[in-house]
C-alpha positions as CSV (number, residue, x, y, z in Angstrom):
1,M,93.9,149.9,75.8
2,A,91.5,147.2,77.1
3,T,91.2,149.2,80.3
4,E,90.3,152.4,78.5
5,G,87.6,150.5,76.5
6,F,86.2,149.1,79.7
7,L,86.0,152.5,81.3
8,D,83.9,153.7,78.3
9,Y,81.5,150.8,79.0
10,R,81.5,151.5,82.7
11,N,80.7,155.2,82.2
12,G,77.9,154.3,79.8
13,V,76.3,151.8,82.3
14,F,76.5,154.4,85.1
15,R,75.0,157.1,82.9
16,Y,72.0,154.9,81.9
17,Y,71.6,153.9,85.5
18,G,71.5,157.5,86.7
19,E,68.9,158.3,84.1
20,S,66.8,155.3,85.2
21,R,67.3,153.6,81.8
22,Y,67.9,150.2,83.4
23,R,67.2,148.0,80.4
24,E,69.7,149.9,78.3
25,A,72.2,149.8,81.2
26,L,71.7,146.0,81.5
27,A,72.3,145.4,77.8
28,L,75.5,147.5,77.9
29,A,76.7,145.7,81.0
30,R,76.2,142.3,79.3
31,K,78.2,143.5,76.3
32,A,81.0,144.6,78.7
33,A,80.9,141.2,80.4
34,A,81.3,139.4,77.1
35,K,84.0,141.7,75.9
36,F,86.1,142.0,79.1
37,P,86.0,138.6,80.9
38,D,88.9,139.7,83.2
39,Y,86.4,142.2,84.7
40,D,83.9,139.5,85.6
41,A,83.5,140.6,89.2
42,K,82.6,144.2,88.3
43,T,80.3,143.4,85.4
44,S,78.5,140.7,87.4
45,F,77.9,143.2,90.2
46,W,76.5,145.7,87.7
47,I,74.2,143.1,86.1
48,A,72.9,141.9,89.5
49,C,72.1,145.5,90.6
50,L,70.3,146.2,87.4
51,Q,68.3,143.0,87.6
52,S,67.2,144.1,91.0
53,R,66.2,147.5,89.7
54,L,64.1,145.9,87.0
55,G,62.4,143.7,89.5
56,N,64.2,140.5,88.6
57,Y,65.0,139.8,92.3
58,D,65.6,136.1,92.1
59,A,68.1,136.5,89.3
60,A,69.8,139.3,91.1
61,L,70.1,137.4,94.3
62,R,71.5,134.3,92.6
63,L,74.2,136.4,90.9
64,F,75.0,138.3,94.2
65,N,75.4,134.9,95.9
66,K,77.5,133.6,93.1
67,I,80.0,136.5,93.4
68,K,79.7,136.4,97.2
69,D,78.8,140.0,97.5
70,A,77.3,140.5,100.9
71,F,76.2,144.0,100.2
72,G,74.3,143.0,97.1
73,V,72.6,140.1,98.9
74,S,71.4,142.3,101.8
75,I,70.2,145.1,99.5
76,G,68.5,142.7,97.1
77,T,66.8,140.9,99.9
78,S,65.8,144.3,101.4
79,A,64.3,145.5,98.1
80,L,62.5,142.2,97.7
81,H,60.7,142.7,101.1
82,A,60.2,146.4,100.6
83,L,58.6,146.2,97.2
84,I,56.8,142.8,97.2
85,L,55.7,142.7,100.9
86,P,55.2,146.3,101.8
87,G,54.4,146.8,105.5
88,E,54.3,143.1,106.4
89,D,57.6,143.0,108.2
90,E,58.9,146.5,108.6
91,E,61.5,145.7,111.3
92,K,63.0,143.0,109.2
93,I,63.4,145.4,106.2
94,R,65.0,148.0,108.4
95,S,67.3,145.5,110.0
96,L,68.6,144.4,106.6
97,H,69.4,147.9,105.6
98,E,71.1,148.7,108.8
99,Q,73.2,145.5,108.4
100,S,74.2,146.5,104.9
101,L,75.5,150.0,105.8
102,P,78.9,149.0,107.2
103,I,79.4,146.8,104.0
104,L,78.5,149.8,101.9
105,Q,81.2,151.8,103.4
106,A,83.8,149.2,102.5
107,S,83.0,149.3,98.8
108,K,85.8,150.4,96.5
109,D,83.6,151.7,93.7
110,K,82.4,154.9,95.5
111,G,80.7,156.5,92.5
112,W,78.5,153.4,91.8
113,L,77.8,153.1,95.6
114,G,76.6,156.7,95.8
115,M,74.2,156.2,93.0
116,I,72.8,153.1,94.6
117,L,72.3,154.9,97.9
118,A,70.5,157.8,96.1
119,S,68.2,155.4,94.4
120,Q,67.5,153.5,97.7
121,G,66.8,156.8,99.3
122,D,64.1,157.5,96.7
123,L,62.7,154.1,97.3
124,W,62.4,154.6,101.1
125,L,61.1,158.2,100.8
126,H,57.9,156.9,99.4
127,Q,57.5,153.8,101.6
128,P,55.2,154.0,104.7
129,N,57.3,155.3,107.6
130,G,60.4,155.3,105.4
131,E,61.4,158.9,105.8
132,E,64.1,158.3,108.5
133,Q,65.7,155.6,106.4
134,A,65.6,157.8,103.3
135,K,67.3,160.6,105.2
136,T,70.2,158.3,106.3
137,L,70.7,157.0,102.7
138,Y,70.6,160.5,101.2
139,M,73.2,161.7,103.7
140,Q,75.4,158.7,103.0
141,S,75.1,159.3,99.3
142,L,76.1,163.0,99.5
143,R,79.3,162.2,101.4
144,L,80.3,160.4,98.2
145,W,79.4,163.3,95.9
146,D,83.0,163.8,94.6
147,D,83.1,160.2,93.4
148,M,79.6,160.3,92.0
149,R,80.1,163.3,89.8
150,K,82.9,161.4,88.0
151,V,80.7,158.7,86.7
152,D,77.2,160.0,86.1
153,Q,77.5,163.7,85.2
154,G,76.0,164.8,88.5
155,I,72.6,163.0,88.1
156,G,72.9,161.1,91.3
157,I,73.8,164.3,93.2
158,V,70.8,166.1,91.8
159,K,68.6,163.1,92.6
160,T,69.8,163.1,96.2
161,L,69.4,166.9,96.7
162,A,65.9,166.6,95.2
163,G,65.0,164.0,97.8
164,I,66.3,166.1,100.6
165,A,64.4,169.1,99.1
166,E,61.2,167.1,99.1
167,M,61.7,166.3,102.8
168,A,62.3,169.9,103.5
169,A,59.1,170.8,101.7
170,A,57.2,168.3,103.8
171,Q,58.4,170.2,106.9
172,G,57.3,173.6,105.4
173,Q,60.9,174.8,104.8
174,A,60.0,176.7,101.7
175,E,63.3,178.6,101.2
176,R,65.5,175.5,101.8
177,A,63.4,173.3,99.5
178,G,63.6,175.9,96.7
179,R,67.4,176.3,97.3
180,L,68.1,172.5,97.0
181,F,65.7,172.1,94.0
182,G,67.4,175.0,92.3
183,V,70.5,173.0,91.6
184,D,68.7,170.9,89.0
185,R,70.5,173.1,86.5
186,M,73.4,170.7,87.0
187,L,71.6,168.0,85.1
188,P,73.0,167.3,81.6
189,P,71.2,169.2,78.8
190,V,69.4,166.0,77.8
191,S,68.3,163.8,80.7
192,K,65.3,161.5,81.2
193,Y,65.4,162.5,84.9
194,R,64.4,166.1,84.0
195,A,60.7,165.3,83.9
196,E,60.8,163.6,87.3
197,V,62.6,166.6,88.9
198,D,60.2,169.0,87.3
199,R,57.2,167.1,88.8
200,R,58.8,167.1,92.2
201,V,59.5,170.9,92.0
202,A,56.0,171.7,90.9
203,R,54.5,169.6,93.7
204,A,56.6,171.4,96.3
205,R,56.1,174.8,94.9
206,A,52.3,174.3,95.0
207,Q,52.2,173.5,98.7
208,L,54.7,176.1,100.0
209,D,55.0,179.9,100.3
210,S,55.7,181.1,96.8
211,Q,57.9,184.0,97.7
212,S,60.1,182.1,100.0
213,F,60.4,179.1,97.6
214,T,61.3,181.5,94.7
215,A,64.0,183.2,96.8
216,G,65.5,179.9,97.6
217,W,65.3,178.7,94.0
218,N,67.1,181.8,92.8
219,A,69.8,181.2,95.4
220,G,70.2,177.6,94.4
221,R,70.7,178.5,90.8
222,T,73.9,180.4,91.7
223,M,75.4,177.7,93.9
224,T,78.3,175.4,92.8
225,E,77.9,171.7,93.2
226,G,80.1,171.6,96.2
227,Q,78.3,174.5,97.9
228,A,74.9,172.7,97.4
229,V,76.2,169.5,98.9
230,N,77.8,171.2,101.9
231,D,74.6,173.2,102.4
232,A,72.5,170.0,102.4
233,L,74.9,168.3,104.8
234,K,75.3,171.0,107.4
235,E,71.6,171.8,108.1
236,P,69.8,169.3,110.4
237,L,67.0,167.5,108.7
238,V,64.2,165.9,110.7
239,A,62.4,163.2,108.8
240,A,58.8,164.2,108.2
241,K,55.9,162.4,106.6
242,L,55.2,163.5,103.0
243,A,51.8,164.9,102.3
């Protein structure tokens, strides 16, 4: 019974995270930590990740160090450099991410991992010269799509496909961009991520051939989740600077 109650908390934390409602996710994670002390390792990891997303990097790193989570330490340190010291030591930032990838693959919580990778991809996509790193993170995330859909109602998958669509738009691939953006129908009926997706779609549509984009969009609306993911993974994507 306790396990079932914990899963409800976990799903709630993941849902809030996927919708970028980090403060609500953090509050729920803290409640789970107090109610289920036997799950301290998991709840501490959630809290550290959420502290990082909220910009509380020192608190996040202290907690990651306490639970001896090497992945969290490397990602937290990377985020600290990427967000606070943009452009000052680009190679160090990239090195930290590269070192973290093997540890990422060893994670047992694949759904949570996929969501983190998707969010990190969005972070890198809008950093100077970060497109190649974003592409790597998005592709890593998509390979975990079956696990992600179990914990966040497909939000992480849509977020990842939208990032790849944005990169395709930057390369002038109107039909492909429209196709990948078209899967936003998979979002839950009520999602705070909807407004962000709509902004990204409008920006891409405005800079691309309308007829080709619309054709791709209509095709994307008919694809299943699995088809959309396989479509994104099979086509080569060359990182390009965003306009």
